[in-house]
DODREN-769342 format. One record per residue (C-alpha): z, x, y; residue number from 1. Coordinates in steps of 0.5 Angstrom, whole numbers, plus 2048, in hexadecimal, padded with zeros to 3 digits. Layout:
residues N
zz,xx,yy,nr
Z,X,Y,NUM
...
//
This chain:
residues 125
zz,xx,yy,nr
7FA,7F7,7E3,1
802,7F6,7E2,2
807,7F6,7E8,3
80E,7F5,7E6,4
815,7F6,7EA,5
816,7FE,7EB,6
81D,7FC,7EA,7
81F,7F5,7E7,8
824,7F4,7ED,9
81F,7F7,7F2,10
820,7F1,7F6,11
823,7F3,7FD,12
824,7EF,803,13
821,7F2,80A,14
823,7EF,811,15
81D,7EE,816,16
81D,7EF,81D,17
81E,7E8,81E,18
824,7E8,81A,19
821,7E4,814,20
822,7E7,80D,21
81C,7E9,808,22
81D,7EA,801,23
819,7F0,7FF,24
817,7F1,7F8,25
814,7F8,7F6,26
80F,7F9,7F0,27
80C,7FE,7EC,28
804,7FE,7EB,29
802,800,7E4,30
7FB,801,7E2,31
7F9,803,7DB,32
800,805,7D9,33
800,80A,7E0,34
804,808,7E6,35
800,808,7EC,36
804,806,7F1,37
809,801,7F4,38
809,7FA,7F8,39
80E,7F7,7FC,40
80E,7EF,7FD,41
812,7EC,802,42
814,7E5,801,43
816,7E0,806,44
818,7D9,803,45
811,7D7,800,46
80D,7DC,803,47
80C,7E3,802,48
808,7E9,805,49
807,7F0,802,50
80B,7F5,806,51
809,7FB,803,52
804,7FE,7FE,53
803,805,7FC,54
7FD,806,7F7,55
7FB,80D,7F4,56
7F4,80A,7F2,57
7F0,807,7F8,58
7EA,804,7F9,59
7E9,802,7F2,60
7EB,7FB,7F2,61
7F2,7FB,7F0,62
7F5,7F9,7F7,63
7F1,7F2,7F6,64
7F2,7F1,7EF,65
7FA,7F2,7F1,66
7FA,7ED,7F6,67
7F6,7E8,7F2,68
7FB,7E9,7EC,69
801,7E9,7F1,70
7FE,7E3,7F5,71
7FD,7DF,7EE,72
804,7E0,7EC,73
807,7DE,7F3,74
803,7D8,7F3,75
806,7D6,7EC,76
80D,7D6,7EF,77
80B,7D2,7F5,78
80B,7D8,7FA,79
805,7DA,7FE,80
803,7E1,800,81
801,7E3,807,82
7FE,7E9,80A,83
803,7EC,80F,84
801,7EC,816,85
801,7F3,817,86
7FB,7F5,812,87
7F8,7FC,812,88
7F0,7FD,811,89
7F1,7FD,809,90
7F5,7F7,809,91
7F0,7F3,80D,92
7EB,7F6,809,93
7EF,7F3,802,94
7F0,7EC,806,95
7E9,7EC,808,96
7E6,7ED,801,97
7EB,7E8,7FE,98
7E8,7E3,804,99
7E1,7E4,802,100
7E3,7E2,7FA,101
7E6,7DC,7FD,102
7ED,7DE,7FB,103
7F0,7DF,802,104
7EF,7DB,809,105
7F2,7DD,810,106
7F8,7D8,812,107
7FD,7D8,817,108
803,7DD,815,109
808,7D8,812,110
80E,7DA,817,111
80A,7DC,81D,112
804,7D7,81D,113
801,7DB,823,114
7FF,7E0,81F,115
7F9,7E0,81A,116
7FB,7E3,813,117
7F7,7E2,80C,118
7FA,7DD,807,119
7F8,7DE,7FF,120
7F4,7D8,7FC,121
7F6,7D8,7F5,122
7F1,7D7,7F0,123
7F0,7D4,7E9,124
7F3,7DA,7E5,125
//
């Protein structure tokens, strides 16, 4: 699986409800030379979370592979990947599967400790 910036200058800033600003990177997801979707990653200091994922192929393990690859890439840069606090059933399932293989754990939200989120645990890849 390959994912790369959809546009080399695709980093943009978005303001949040609490007046903080996050940088958003949109990437294209490619498997076997075929574009299968996009992923938006929101950065806030040394943390990141997935803002949006759109994959045309579902339930084939691509999402899990994508999160593993992204989590490792970010960890090498000193950035911790967290789940968002508002997850749908698919996102909960994906993070649960990462937790079952020891690659995620429940942690306090980095900006709001009263909320629980998943935290990616880097492996030895």
